[in-house]
DOFI-774439 format. One record per residue: residue in three letters; x, y negated, z negated of N, C-alpha, C, O in turn. Coordinates in pm, whole numbers, padded with zeros to 5 digits, always signed. Layout:
BEGIN
ALAXYZXYZXYZXYZ;...
end
This chain:
BEGIN
MET+01872-06396+04219+01744-06359+04316+01698-06230+04249+01777-06141+04219;THR+01572-06226+04228+01499-06121+04192+01484-06016+04307+01429-06033+04416;GLN+01558-05876+04248+01530-05765+04357+01392-05689+04354+01301-05701+04271;TRP+01397-05607+04465+01255-05550+04476+01223-05469+04360+01107-05464+04318;TYR+01319-05404+04303+01345-05278+04224+01282-05358+04091+01193-05297+04033;GLU+01320-05489+04036+01281-05577+03938+01170-05597+03938+01106-05562+03838;SER+01100-05661+04052+00959-05715+04049+00892-05568+04057+00793-05571+03984;LEU+00902-05464+04105+00817-05334+04114+00805-05292+04000+00701-05226+03987;PHE+00896-05305+03866+00881-05250+03739+00832-05338+03629+00819-05303+03512;ASP+00807-05461+03680+00731-05572+03598+00590-05547+03578+00517-05546+03677;ASN+00536-05523+03449+00425-05495+03437+00352-05357+03530+00256-05361+03607;TYR+00430-05249+03494+00387-05158+03571+00419-05024+03481+00408-04915+03537;GLY+00456-05029+03352+00456-04906+03286+00346-04833+03252+00370-04713+03239;LYS+00237-04864+03235+00127-04779+03232+00088-04705+03375+00080-04583+03392;GLN+00066-04806+03469+00058-04752+03572+00145-04649+03618+00096-04551+03674;TYR+00277-04658+03601+00387-04568+03652+00360-04442+03574+00388-04339+03635;ASP+00313-04428+03458+00281-04303+03390+00192-04235+03466+00213-04114+03462;ARG+00095-04271+03538-00005-04227+03569+00029-04176+03738-00043-04105+03808;GLU+00148-04230+03770+00197-04178+03931+00222-04017+03952+00254-03944+03858;ASN+00207-03976+04070+00185-03818+04089+00340-03777+04051+00369-03678+03984;PHE+00432-03871+04105+00575-03808+04057+00611-03833+03924+00726-03797+03896;ALA+00551-03879+03844+00593-03857+03701+00505-03785+03629+00470-03821+03516;GLN+00464-03685+03682+00386-03558+03609+00476-03438+03604+00425-03329+03578;GLY+00595-03447+03625+00661-03307+03614+00779-03304+03470+00872-03223+03459;THR+00752-03391+03390+00849-03417+03291+00881-03306+03213+00998-03284+03183;SER+00765-03214+03167+00813-03102+03092+00896-03008+03141+00992-02958+03083;GLY+00846-02979+03276+00926-02882+03354+01076-02920+03365+01170-02848+03332;GLU+01081-03044+03416+01184-03112+03435+01313-03100+03302+01433-03075+03302;CYS+01209-03134+03194+01318-03118+03060+01357-02972+03013+01438-02951+02923;ASP+01288-02871+03086+01301-02745+03056+01436-02693+03117+01517-02615+03068;PHE+01438-02765+03252+01584-02727+03333+01685-02800+03256+01799-02754+03270;ILE+01673-02899+03179+01783-02988+03133+01828-02914+03008+01948-02904+02986;GLU+01737-02860+02923+01775-02771+02806+01848-02649+02840+01931-02596+02766;SER+01805-02597+02988+01882-02487+03023+02015-02496+03027+02096-02425+02967;GLU+02045-02615+03123+02188-02680+03167+02268-02688+03034+02386-02654+03037;ILE+02210-02734+02908+02299-02748+02818+02288-02672+02727+02332-02720+02623;GLY+02231-02528+02713+02218-02429+02635+02161-02450+02529+02191-02395+02423;SER+02056-02550+02547+01963-02592+02402+02058-02618+02305+02047-02557+02199;ASP+02141-02691+02319+02264-02728+02220+02203-02877+02152+02233-02982+02209;ARG+02152-02878+02079+02082-03000+02005+02201-03080+01914+02180-03169+01831;SER+02293-03040+01940+02425-03118+01878+02467-03219+01972+02535-03317+01940;LEU+02422-03192+02097+02472-03297+02203+02414-03437+02228+02294-03449+02202;ARG+02470-03529+02268+02429-03642+02269+02392-03704+02414+02488-03728+02486;ILE+02243-03737+02470+02206-03738+02600+02182-03915+02618+02133-03993+02536;LEU+02225-03937+02731+02198-04075+02782+02102-04067+02905+02131-04006+03008;ASP+01987-04132+02885+01889-04129+03009+01874-04279+03081+01794-04368+03054;ILE+01985-04274+03189+01992-04387+03293+01860-04409+03363+01801-04323+03427;GLY+01819-04536+03344+01722-04580+03428+01575-04503+03361+01485-04454+03428;CYS+01581-04508+03221+01494-04422+03171+01328-04453+03177+01240-04373+03146;GLY+01311-04599+03229+01156-04643+03266+01103-04618+03126+01159-04639+03019;THR+00985-04570+03149+00859-04577+03046+00928-04455+02953+00855-04419+02860;GLY+01034-04397+02961+01070-04305+02840+01027-04178+02835+01017-04113+02731;ARG+00998-04136+02954+00916-03990+02954+01013-03879+02946+00976-03777+02889;HIS+01137-03883+02997+01233-03747+02986+01274-03802+02825+01240-03729+02732;SER+01339-03917+02796+01372-03945+02665+01274-03892+02550+01314-03832+02450;ILE+01152-03918+02575+01067-03881+02476+01046-03726+02456+01030-03660+02353;GLU+01049-03696+02559+01012-03550+02577+01129-03455+02513+01099-03350+02456;LEU+01262-03498+02525+01340-03421+02475+01381-03453+02339+01435-03369+02267;ALA+01349-03614+02291+01340-03626+02146+01248-03534+02069+01273-03490+01957;LYS+01134-03508+02144+01052-03422+02095+01079-03280+02073+01023-03204+01994;ARG+01175-03256+02154+01229-03099+02126+01355-03093+02013+01400-02988+01968;GLY+01402-03234+01978+01493-03240+01877+01636-03257+01923+01733-03206+01866;TYR+01642-03349+02050+01783-03404+02087+01791-03545+02041+01692-03601+01993;THR+01903-03602+02054+01961-03723+02020+01964-03783+02161+02046-03754+02248;VAL+01870-03865+02169+01876-03947+02310+01893-04090+02305+01837-04153+02215;THR+01976-04160+02407+01963-04307+02424+01906-04326+02545+01925-04249+02639;GLY+01822-04444+02550+01747-04436+02702+01802-04594+02738+01796-04682+02652;VAL+01852-04619+02864+01871-04739+02919+01800-04775+03014+01756-04681+03079;ASP+01761-04916+03062+01682-04952+03164+01714-05095+03196+01776-05162+03114;LEU+01671-05151+03320+01699-05298+03334+01568-05352+03335+01559-05453+03406;SER+01492-05327+03294+01323-05363+03269+01279-05398+03125+01275-05304+03045;ASP+01251-05502+03091+01201-05497+02971+01057-05452+02962+01010-05391+02866;SER+00994-05486+03065+00869-05439+03084+00857-05278+03041+00803-05238+02938;MET+00927-05186+03155+00934-05082+03111+00997-05021+02962+00951-04919+02910;LEU+01074-05076+02922+01164-05040+02796+01022-05060+02667+00984-04982+02580;SER+00979-05181+02700+00855-05206+02608+00754-05078+02584+00721-05025+02479;ARG+00722-05052+02703+00613-04932+02725+00679-04823+02654+00623-04753+02569;ALA+00813-04811+02695+00899-04693+02627+00883-04676+02476+00856-04574+02414;LYS+00906-04797+02431+00937-04815+02284+00786-04772+02205+00767-04705+02103;GLU+00697-04836+02291+00541-04818+02222+00505-04691+02211+00447-04654+02109;LYS+00537-04589+02333+00513-04456+02317+00591-04364+02222+00540-04264+02171;ALA+00720-04406+02201+00815-04358+02121+00730-04385+01958+00694-04290+01890;ARG+00710-04512+01921+00634-04561+01798+00533-04467+01771+00532-04405+01665;SER+00431-04447+01877+00322-04388+01849+00344-04214+01801+00258-04145+01747;LEU+00460-04178+01831+00500-04047+01815+00561-04039+01699+00550-03936+01632;ASN+00639-04150+01655+00710-04121+01517+00832-04088+01562+00900-04021+01483;LEU+00889-04119+01685+01026-04077+01730+01119-04191+01715+01078-04307+01722;GLN+01246-04161+01694+01337-04234+01680+01449-04219+01817+01538-04135+01827;ILE+01414-04323+01910+01488-04310+02014+01566-04455+02031+01493-04551+02008;ASN+01685-04483+02062+01743-04568+02084+01733-04645+02254+01809-04618+02347;PHE+01632-04732+02257+01635-04766+02384+01675-04916+02402+01635-05005+02328;LEU+01757-04933+02507+01831-05048+02523+01844-05101+02680+01841-05031+02782;ARG+01855-05224+02672+01833-05300+02779+01965-05314+02850+02036-05406+02811;HIS+02018-05223+02968+02130-05224+03010+02126-05221+03158+02033-05157+03207;ASP+02243-05302+03272+02246-05267+03389+02325-05139+03417+02445-05130+03391;ALA+02256-05042+03469+02334-04914+03514+02463-04926+03581+02549-04839+03565;ARG+02483-05041+03662+02624-05062+03718+02710-05083+03619+02823-05052+03656;ASP+02706-05130+03489+02797-05159+03399+02743-05168+03283+02701-05268+03226;LEU+02748-05020+03238+02708-04982+03121+02820-04982+03018+02933-04956+03059;PRO+02800-05010+02881+02917-05020+02785+02937-04926+02709+02968-04947+02592;PHE+02922-04794+02764+02962-04658+02683+03090-04620+02710+03131-04682+02808;ARG+03182-04535+02658+03287-04498+02705+03311-04364+02616+03333-04367+02495;ASN+03304-04248+02694+03323-04118+02658+03243-04107+02521+03303-04080+02417;GLU+03125-04124+02525+03038-04130+02422+02922-04010+02444+02859-03970+02346;PHE+02899-03958+02565+02798-03897+02586+02821-03721+02651+02899-03707+02746;ASP+02767-03627+02609+02764-03505+02655+02670-03479+02790+02692-03382+02863;LEU+02576-03564+02814+02483-03542+02935+02434-03682+02950+02389-03758+02863;ALA+02453-03702+03091+02366-03799+03110+02285-03767+03245+02328-03702+03341;ILE+02148-03832+03230+02051-03793+03326+02018-03923+03392+02035-04032+03338;MET+01968-03905+03516+01901-04009+03612+01813-03971+03704+01846-03949+03820;LEU+01686-03959+03657+01591-03887+03738+01506-03980+03792+01491-04094+03749;CYS+01435-03918+03913+01351-03968+03957+01396-04117+04042+01303-04192+04070;GLU+01495-04145+04069+01569-04255+04148+01574-04379+04026+01547-04495+04055;GLY+01604-04344+03914+01632-04445+03833+01702-04542+03798+01708-04607+03694;GLY+01777-04548+03935+01864-04682+03953+01952-04630+04084+01950-04706+04181;PHE+02015-04529+04092+02074-04457+04207+01966-04406+04300+01903-04320+04238;PRO+01926-04418+04401+02015-04502+04509+01914-04640+04577+01892-04663+04696;LEU+01870-04711+04465+01787-04833+04469+01870-04954+04497+01807-05055+04527;MET+02016-04964+04492+02062-05096+04500+02088-05132+04647+02092-05054+04743;GLU+02103-05243+04646+02092-05322+04790+02252-05295+04881+02275-05324+04998;THR+02341-05233+04784+02461-05193+04871+02509-05073+04824+02463-05028+04719;ASP+02616-04999+04902+02665-04879+04881+02764-04900+04763+02774-04816+04674;GLU+02832-05006+04765+02898-05046+04648+02852-05043+04496+02916-05002+04399;MET+02708-05104+04500+02635-05112+04394+02603-04963+04335+02619-04926+04219;ASN+02560-04897+04431+02537-04753+04423+02637-04669+04359+02606-04587+04272;PHE+02762-04690+04402+02855-04621+04370+02893-04677+04220+02913-04602+04125;ASN+02899-04800+04215+02925-04848+04053+02819-04776+03965+02851-04765+03847;ILE+02728-04738+03992+02599-04681+03906+02678-04537+03875+02698-04504+03759;LEU+02716-04464+03973+02779-04299+03960+02890-04337+03865+02893-04280+03755;ARG+03004-04448+03904+03111-04464+03839+03089-04512+03677+03180-04477+03601;SER+02971-04593+03614+02949-04618+03521+02913-04480+03446+02964-04444+03340;ALA+02832-04419+03507+02765-04309+03442+02905-04185+03411+02903-04115+03310;ALA+02985-04178+03484+03084-04102+03483+03159-04150+03357+03189-04062+03276;ASN+03194-04278+03330+03269-04340+03213+03193-04319+03106+03255-04332+03001;CYS+03071-04289+03094+03032-04278+02956+03012-04117+02886+02981-04087+02770;LEU+03040-04036+02994+03050-03902+02961+03207-03834+02906+03318-03857+02954;ARG+03180-03765+02818+03309-03706+02744+03372-03593+02840+03305-03553+02935;MET+03500-03540+02814+03550-03452+02880+03454-03307+02883+03410-03253+02782;ASN+03437-03269+02995+03330-03149+03000+03204-03211+03006+03115-03128+03024;GLY+03164-03335+02997+03039-03378+03028+02972-03352+03157+03033-03332+03262;LYS+02835-03353+03143+02771-03331+03282+02673-03424+03317+02613-03491+03233;LEU+02657-03430+03429+02556-03561+03502+02428-03478+03582+02452-03391+03666;ILE+02338-03505+03557+02226-03469+03615+02127-03568+03696+02055-03640+03627;PHE+02119-03579+03852+02017-03685+03898+01971-03617+04005+02016-03512+04051;THR+01864-03692+04050+01798-03682+04191+01844-03825+04258+01866-03936+04209;THR+01849-03768+04407+01829-03888+04482+01767-03843+04612+01747-03724+04635;LEU+01736-03940+04696+01688-03932+04844+01781-03849+04917+01902-03870+04920;ASN+01719-03745+04981+01784-03648+05071+01789-03701+05211+01690-03716+05282;GLY+01916-03728+05247+01945-03789+05398+01875-03706+05506+01810-03759+05596;LEU+01896-03545+05492+01878-03472+05576+01731-03450+05608+01703-03374+05701;PHE+01636-03512+05537+01509-03512+05542+01438-03587+05651+01355-03534+05724;PRO+01480-03734+05660+01442-03807+05786+01507-03771+05919+01449-03791+06025;LEU+01640-03712+05912+01668-03665+06032+01633-03553+06079+01657-03534+06198;PHE+01572-03455+06008+01511-03345+06058+01389-03353+06103+01350-03280+06194;HIS+01316-03441+06043+01190-03440+06075+01155-03571+06205+01041-03601+06242;SER+01279-03630+06254+01334-03712+06352+01264-03846+06302+01160-03859+06237;VAL+01359-03949+06355+01332-04076+06288+01187-04119+06337+01110-04173+06259;LYS+01152-04093+06470+01041-04143+06516+00916-04099+06452+00825-04180+06438;ASP+00902-03954+06405+00792-03886+06327+00815-03967+06158+00725-04002+06082;PHE+00932-03976+06143+00944-04036+05996+00894-04161+06007+00822-04185+05910;LEU+00903-04262+06094+00860-04382+06107+00730-04404+06107+00686-04505+06051;ALA+00639-04307+06174+00503-04307+06190+00417-04264+06092+00301-04303+06079;SER+00482-04171+06013+00402-04107+05895+00375-04233+05785+00469-04298+05740;GLU+00262-04252+05754+00259-04357+05613+00261-04258+05513+00185-04161+05518;GLN+00351-04278+05412+00374-04191+05278+00279-04255+05169+00271-04377+05154;THR+00223-04181+05110+00116-04218+05011+00184-04115+04857+00225-03999+04866;GLY+00178-04184+04751+00205-04093+04648+00104-04163+04514+00164-04243+04442;GLY+00003-04145+04491-00069-04192+04382-00109-04343+04417-00157-04382+04523;ASN-00084-04409+04322-00136-04561+04329-00031-04629+04436-00077-04730+04490;ALA+00091-04594+04471+00171-04655+04545+00143-04599+04684+00098-04486+04699;THR+00176-04696+04802+00146-04686+04954+00289-04726+05006+00357-04817+04957;TYR+00324-04650+05106+00468-04697+05175+00441-04705+05312+00408-04601+05369;GLU+00452-04827+05384+00427-04841+05518+00537-04933+05612+00636-04984+05561;ASN+00513-04943+05716+00625-05012+05794+00743-04999+05778+00821-05094+05776;ASN+00777-04864+05761+00922-04810+05744+00991-04847+05876+00927-04843+05981;THR+01152-04892+05871+01259-04865+05976+01354-04789+05897+01370-04801+05775;PHE+01413-04716+05969+01510-04610+05918+01648-04665+06019+01653-04669+06142;ASP+01742-04701+05931+01866-04721+05979+01972-04633+06006+02057-04604+05923;LEU+01968-04586+06128+02078-04446+06147+02228-04497+06098+02301-04423+06033;MET+02258-04601+06129+02404-04650+06091+02423-04678+05957+02539-04679+05916;THR+02329-04702+05876+02341-04718+05717+02253-04622+05625+02245-04629+05503;PHE+02190-04533+05707+02071-04442+05622+01990-04512+05529+01957-04458+05424;ARG+01953-04633+05559+01838-04684+05471+01715-04713+05545+01700-04741+05664;ASP+01627-04700+05447+01474-04713+05470+01430-04832+05409+01429-04851+05288;HIS+01384-04933+05517+01316-05031+05490+01170-05037+05486+01106-05016+05589;ASN+01118-05062+05383+00955-05006+05421+00895-05166+05306+00964-05237+05232;THR+00744-05174+05336+00654-05226+05239+00570-05110+05154+00489-05027+05195;THR+00619-05133+05027+00553-05081+04933+00464-05174+04854+00503-05285+04819;THR+00338-05123+04824+00214-05177+04763+00181-05104+04659+00156-04984+04670;VAL+00177-05171+04538+00135-05118+04408+00017-05190+04349-00010-05306+04380;THR-00052-05121+04264-00132-05208+04189-00079-05202+04032-00070-05091+03979;ASN-00045-05321+03958+00040-05322+03828-00067-05318+03726-00187-05308+03752;ASP-00018-05326+03616-00094-05310+03480-00213-05402+03456-00312-05378+03386;LEU-00182-05529+03541-00265-05638+03499-00398-05623+03621-00486-05709+03619;GLY-00403-05519+03715-00476-05497+03812-00439-05584+03931-00526-05603+04016;LYS-00327-05635+03943-00280-05747+04047-00201-05637+04168-00118-05551+04139;THR-00243-05662+04281-00194-05589+04410-00067-05660+04435-00062-05782+04451;VAL+00048-05572+04440+00183-05625+04461+00245-05560+04598+00233-05438+04615;ARG+00301-05627+04681+00362-05590+04801+00493-05631+04779+00520-05746+04746;LEU+00579-05542+04797+00731-05555+04805+00804-05479+04919+00789-05362+04954;GLN+00894-05582+04973+01005-05526+05083+01123-05457+05010+01217-05514+04955;CYS+01094-05297+05023+01211-05232+04952+01306-05184+05069+01282-05182+05190;ASN+01423-05146+05000+01545-05111+05069+01605-04977+04966+01649-04990+04852;GLU+01592-04856+05038+01644-04738+04987+01753-04674+05053+01740-04656+05174;ARG+01862-04634+04996+01973-04552+05068+01926-04412+05051+01900-04377+04936;TYR+01909-04313+05164+01943-04168+05180+02084-04136+05192+02166-04194+05264;TYR+02106-04019+05100+02244-03951+05104+02242-03812+05168+02148-03733+05159;VAL+02346-03794+05226+02372-03640+05274+02454-03591+05158+02521-03659+05079;PRO+02437-03459+05161+02513-03384+05049+02659-03402+05033+02714-03403+04922;SER+02722-03416+05150+02881-03427+05154+02924-03573+05132+03043-03603+05142;GLU+02824-03669+05101+02884-03808+05072+02843-03786+04909+02926-03832+04831;ILE+02759-03739+04864+02730-03712+04735+02849-03627+04664+02884-03645+04547;THR+02888-03560+04725+03013-03450+04688+03143-03537+04687+03215-03550+04587;TRP+03165-03592+04800+03277-03691+04796+03277-03790+04704+03385-03811+04649;LEU+03161-03872+04666+03156-03984+04577+03191-03932+04428+03266-03991+04350;LEU+03128-03821+04405+03132-03743+04263+03299-03701+04257+03372-03733+04164;ARG+03337-03630+04366+03502-03571+04321+03580-03700+04301+03668-03702+04215;SER+03555-03814+04378+03637-03926+04367+03652-03967+04226+03758-04008+04178;LEU+03516-03950+04146+03503-04005+04007+03547-03901+03910+03517-03915+03792;GLY+03626-03783+03954+03676-03684+03855+03581-03580+03853+03645-03481+03819;PHE+03451-03545+03873+03392-03439+03832+03439-03329+03939+03462-03351+04058;THR+03448-03215+03879+03527-03080+03943+03430-02990+03969+03458-02906+04055;SER+03308-02984+03910+03223-02905+03977+03090-02952+04001+03015-02988+03910;ILE+03056-02952+04130+02926-03021+04182+02839-02928+04237+02894-02844+04307;HIS+02673-02916+04221+02607-02817+04239+02498-02892+04321+02444-02976+04250;ILE+02449-02889+04447+02326-02987+04492+02196-02872+04544+02215-02785+04629;ALA+02091-02891+04486+01987-02807+04507+01886-02904+04545+01901-03025+04529;GLY+01756-02836+04610+01661-02913+04649+01575-02956+04512+01580-02876+04419;ALA+01508-03062+04495+01455-03110+04370+01300-03091+04391+01238-03160+04472;ARG+01251-03014+04328+01070-02973+04310+01039-03052+04200+01123-03072+04112;LEU+00932-03098+04194+00876-03223+04101+00838-03095+03978+00774-02994+04006;GLY+00881-03121+03867+00834-03040+03750+00900-02893+03736+00863-02805+03658;ALA+01004-02887+03828+01065-02732+03854+01187-02726+03912+01212-02655+04009;PHE+01286-02816+03841+01401-02803+03889+01471-02649+03878+01447-02566+03789;SER+01543-02637+03966+01625-02507+03957+01745-02515+04060+01743-02572+04168;ARG+01841-02451+04006+01961-02420+04063+01945-02345+04197+01994-02375+04306;ASN+01887-02267+04173+01821-02151+04305+01739-02202+04405+01700-02128+04495;ASP+01705-02335+04401+01645-02387+04511+01729-02452+04622+01767-02568+04613;THR+01753-02380+04714+01879-02437+04822+01816-02548+04882+01698-02545+04917;LEU+01908-02669+04900+01854-02780+04978+01803-02739+05107+01874-02659+05169;THR+01682-02780+05169+01665-02757+05281+01640-02925+05343+01657-03027+05277;THR+01598-02917+05483+01556-03034+05535+01421-03081+05501+01381-03194+05531;ASP+01343-02984+05430+01208-03028+05396+01203-03088+05261+01098-03145+05230;ASP+01289-03085+05186+01321-03154+05063+01365-03294+05063+01474-03333+05104;TYR+01239-03390+04998+01256-03516+05024+01352-03573+04908+01403-03685+04917;GLU+01372-03494+04807+01474-03536+04741+01591-03416+04698+01556-03298+04707;MET+01710-03445+04658+01804-03346+04619+01824-03360+04463+01801-03467+04406;LEU+01870-03242+04392+01914-03247+04258+02053-03242+04243+02106-03159+04317;VAL+02136-03308+04165+02279-03290+04165+02309-03248+04007+02247-03290+03909;ILE+02392-03177+04009+02430-03125+03909+02601-03146+03879+02663-03066+03950;ALA+02657-03198+03826+02807-03234+03822+02862-03215+03695+02787-03246+03603;LYS+02983-03169+03664+03073-03161+03566+03189-03217+03567+03257-03198+03667;LYS+03240-03293+03467+03361-03344+03447+03482-03229+03414+03598-03265+03393;
end
């Protein structure tokens, strides 16, 4: 059965690049560079690369990047953009839950919910983190963003459900938040690249910081830092608060 996230990213590449949440690429790559000391000898893996916006920006800055995604449509858009810029980037179709790499990369990034936490079960989400960990060399680093479970709690479930969230082309409504599973079920409506309106029943998992820390420690990460994720302006200094919709996670093996 095709899952909602597979349907969402079909014929959505050009529209995706216009979304509000996709406009912070340069600033986010500034942060990535600072985290690796601008060392261009390091190999970078972009998990859930989508249209390749981070892969392409990093390649433009001289880094060797491999981008992986589940969507053929998004990968086609990424390859098209890279070709237009004469950039050599290895874009591959892989499922983030079962990546084929072992101890090959110095840094893995997974930004803007590039896979985690979109999966339909907690076990599948964990498999993504485990797969990312397996890709990294000793002392490798994982940087990713995920939904902040403190946000819907602080703003009260009642208020969270009552508010219709909008973000550019996409709209979100009919939210139901389950306190037992920390999952938000909602109806997402987008207009795809063909001009067709698509309505999807979505299911996303919110995580609290202590869960993320426990999951990563169980995978052998020894240093874990969690901050608020500010669009286009990632920083370790942004203390995570209940007003942050997303959290930024930096973990080192």
